C-alpha positions in Angstrom: 9.3 -15.4 -15.3 6.9 -17.6 -17.3 7.5 -20.8 -15.5 7.0 -19.2 -12.1 3.7 -17.8 -13.2 2.7 -21.2 -14.5 3.1 -22.6 -11.0 1.2 -19.7 -9.4 -1.7 -19.9 -11.9 -3.5 -22.6 -10.0 -3.4 -20.6 -6.8 -4.6 -17.3 -8.3 -5.4 -15.9 -11.8 -5.9 -12.3 -10.5 -2.2 -11.3 -10.8 0.4 -11.3 -13.5 3.9 -10.0 -13.3 6.4 -8.8 -15.9 10.1 -7.9 -15.2 11.1 -5.6 -18.0 14.5 -4.3 -16.8 17.6 -6.3 -16.1 20.0 -3.4 -15.3 20.2 -1.1 -12.4 21.3 2.2 -14.1 23.4 4.1 -11.6 23.0 4.6 -7.9 19.2 5.0 -7.7 17.3 5.5 -4.5 15.1 2.5 -3.6 12.0 4.1 -2.1 9.6 1.6 -0.5 5.8 1.9 -0.6 3.2 -0.1 1.2 1.9 -2.4 -1.5 -1.6 -3.9 -1.4 -1.6 -6.9 1.0 -2.3 -9.3 -1.9 0.8 -8.1 -3.8 3.0 -7.9 -0.8 2.6 -11.7 -0.4 4.1 -12.2 -3.9 7.3 -10.2 -3.2 9.1 -12.9 -1.2 8.3 -15.8 -3.6 9.3 -13.7 -6.6 12.6 -12.7 -5.0 13.3 -16.4 -4.1 12.6 -17.6 -7.6 14.7 -14.8 -9.2 17.6 -15.7 -6.9 17.5 -19.3 -8.0 17.3 -18.5 -11.7 19.9 -15.7 -11.6 22.5 -16.8 -9.1 24.4 -13.9 -7.6 22.0 -11.2 -8.7 19.7 -9.3 -6.4 16.2 -8.1 -7.5 15.6 -4.4 -6.8 12.1 -3.0 -6.8 12.0 0.5 -8.4 8.5 1.3 -7.5 8.6 4.8 -9.0 9.5 3.2 -12.3 6.8 0.5 -12.2 3.3 0.4 -13.5 0.2 -1.9 -13.1 -3.2 -2.5 -14.6 -6.1 -2.7 -12.3 -9.9 -2.9 -12.6 -12.0 -0.1 -11.2 -15.7 -0.9 -10.8 -18.2 1.9 -10.2 -21.4 1.6 -8.2 -23.4 1.5 -11.4 -21.6 -1.7 -12.5 -19.3 -0.2 -15.1 -15.7 -1.7 -15.2 -12.7 0.3 -16.3 -9.2 -1.0 -16.7 -6.8 1.6 -15.4 -3.1 1.7 -16.1 -1.5 3.2 -13.1 1.8 3.8 -11.4 2.7 1.7 -8.3 2.2 4.8 -6.2 -1.3 5.3 -7.7 -2.1 1.7 -7.1 -1.1 1.9 -3.4 -3.3 5.0 -3.0 -6.3 3.5 -4.7 -6.2 0.3 -2.8 -6.7 2.2 0.4 -10.4 2.2 -0.6 -10.5 -1.5 -1.5 -12.2 -2.5 1.8 -14.0 0.8 2.5 -15.2 2.2 -0.9 -17.5 4.8 0.7 -14.9 6.3 3.1 -13.5 9.8 3.0 -9.8 9.5 3.8 -7.6 12.3 4.9 -4.1 13.0 3.5 -2.7 12.1 6.9 -4.4 8.6 6.9 -3.3 8.0 3.3 0.3 8.9 4.3 0.3 6.3 7.0 -1.4 3.7 4.9 0.9 4.0 1.9 4.2 4.9 3.6 4.7 7.5 0.8 6.6 10.7 1.7 4.6 13.9 1.4 6.2 15.0 -1.9 5.3 11.8 -3.7 1.9 11.4 -2.0 0.7 14.9 -2.9 1.9 14.4 -6.6 0.1 11.0 -6.7 -3.1 12.3 -5.3 -3.1 15.3 -7.6 -2.7 13.0 -10.6 -5.8 11.1 -9.5 -8.1 14.0 -8.8 -7.0 16.5 -11.5 -6.1 14.5 -14.6 -6.0 16.8 -17.7 -8.7 16.2 -20.3 -10.8 14.1 -18.0 -14.3 15.5 -17.2 -14.8 12.9 -14.4 -11.9 12.2 -12.1 -11.1 8.9 -10.3 -10.8 10.6 -7.0 -12.7 13.5 -5.6 -11.1 16.0 -3.2 -12.7 18.2 -0.5 -11.5 21.4 -2.3 -13.1 23.8 -4.8 -11.7 23.9 -8.3 -9.2 24.7 -9.6 -7.4 22.2 -7.5 -4.1 23.3 -6.1 -1.9 20.6 -4.5 0.0 23.2 -2.6 -3.2 23.8 -0.5 -3.4 20.1 0.5 -3.2 19.7 4.3 -3.2 16.7 6.6 -7.0 17.2 7.0 -7.8 17.4 3.3 -10.1 14.5 2.5 -10.3 12.4 -0.6 -13.0 9.8 -1.8 -13.6 7.6 -4.7 -15.8 9.0 -7.5 -18.5 6.4 -7.8 -20.0 8.4 -10.7 -16.8 8.1 -12.8 -17.4 8.1 -16.5 -14.9 7.8 -19.4 -15.3 10.5 -22.2 -18.2 12.0 -20.2 -20.7 9.3 -21.2 -22.3 6.1 -19.9 -20.5 2.9 -20.9 -20.2 -0.6 -19.4 -16.4 -0.8 -19.8 -13.4 1.1 -20.9 -9.6 1.5 -20.7 -7.6 4.5 -19.5 -4.0 5.3 -18.7 -3.3 7.5 -15.7 0.4 7.1 -16.1 2.2 10.3 -16.9 6.0 10.7 -17.3 7.7 8.3 -14.9 10.2 9.8 -12.6 13.9 9.2 -13.1 14.7 10.5 -9.7 13.1 11.2 -6.3 13.0 14.2 -4.1 16.1 14.4 -1.8 13.9 14.4 1.3 11.9 11.3 0.3 14.1 8.8 2.2 14.0 10.8 5.5 10.2 11.3 5.2 9.7 7.6 4.5 11.7 6.6 7.6 9.5 8.9 9.7 6.4 7.2 8.4 7.9 3.8 9.2 8.7 4.9 12.7 5.1 6.2 13.1 3.7 2.8 11.9 5.9 1.0 14.4 4.5 3.1 17.2 0.9 2.5 16.1 1.5 -1.3 16.0 3.0 -1.2 19.5 0.1 0.8 20.8 -2.4 -1.6 19.2 -0.7 -4.7 20.7 -0.8 -3.1 24.2 -4.5 -2.1 23.7 -5.5 -5.6 22.5 -3.5 -7.5 25.1 -4.7 -5.3 28.0 -8.3 -6.2 27.1 -7.7 -9.9 26.1 -4.9 -10.7 28.6 -3.9 -13.8 26.7 -3.8 -14.6 23.0 -2.1 -16.9 20.5 0.1 -15.4 17.8 -2.5 -16.1 15.1 -5.3 -14.5 17.1 -3.2 -11.5 18.0 -2.2 -10.9 14.4 -5.9 -11.1 13.4 -6.9 -8.6 16.1 -4.1 -6.2 15.1 -5.2 -6.2 11.5 -8.8 -5.4 12.5 -7.7 -2.6 14.8 -5.2 -1.0 12.4 -7.1 -1.6 9.1 -8.6 1.9 9.1 -5.1 3.3 9.0 -3.0 0.6 7.3 -2.6 -3.2 7.2 0.7 -4.1 9.0 2.9 -6.7 7.3 3.8 -9.9 9.2 7.4 -8.7 9.4 6.5 -5.5 11.1 4.1 -7.2 13.5 6.8 -9.8 14.4 9.5 -7.1 14.9 7.2 -5.0 17.2 6.1 -8.1 19.2 9.8 -8.8 19.8 10.4 -5.2 20.9 7.5 -5.4 23.4 8.8 -8.8 24.7 12.2 -7.3 25.3 10.8 -4.3 27.1 8.4 -6.4 29.2 5.1 -5.1 27.9 4.1 -8.7 27.1 5.5 -12.1 27.8 5.3 -15.6 26.4 3.4 -18.3 28.4 5.9 -20.7 29.8 3.9 -23.9 28.9 3.0 -22.7 25.4 5.5 -20.4 23.7 3.1 -19.3 21.0 0.8 -17.8 23.6 1.3 -14.2 24.6 0.3 -12.7 27.9 -0.2 -9.1 29.0 2.2 -7.8 31.7 0.3 -5.5 34.0 
């Protein structure tokens, strides 16, 4: 992937990508997760480049096998390089635009698209890492933390007082990756589909709410409004917004302006 990264280097130096497996061993479940918006935009170009280089092959994303390195900055100015799983990355990025927020398990489920089994395990790994005196996440629960007691209303927040080895330092490096899963819970796919369905409903509701107020909007303006409305829960992908707009058009909740097809109008 070196040449692809060379082309991307001018656009952004914040991301790097390594494909380290060239074989799909067996019939593995491909569980999706809502990636950070910045990474989601890289998926399509990478798949396109891979398809050109390896004609006839399809690139599969095994998120439960993948890891990432991210920078975690505390309020005191310390910077820590964290090695995390993709699931942990998806959870931690929920605080990227709202670092002081307390987020419930329910809101994290919608934001990440992770099924309960995987989400609870991921949250537990971030708020109860063995041998760490200070955890990356804090949970609204008295120790010892029991993930079986997590409910939809259980709240989590970033630990702005995080320290490595229990002492003050300007920078450090830490791996939060345990043993990567070779398989997923059998209920994961069904739970994931339920979360997707809930997201679709939330997008539809947001479109109707925005259009009822604004009456008429261009596609770009509508997408911008939707992201602002839904950001506290999740950031919808362009694909999801397009699909739900088409559904609302077909069911006469909104319509296109005859003289300008990129303008949407509310149907009262």
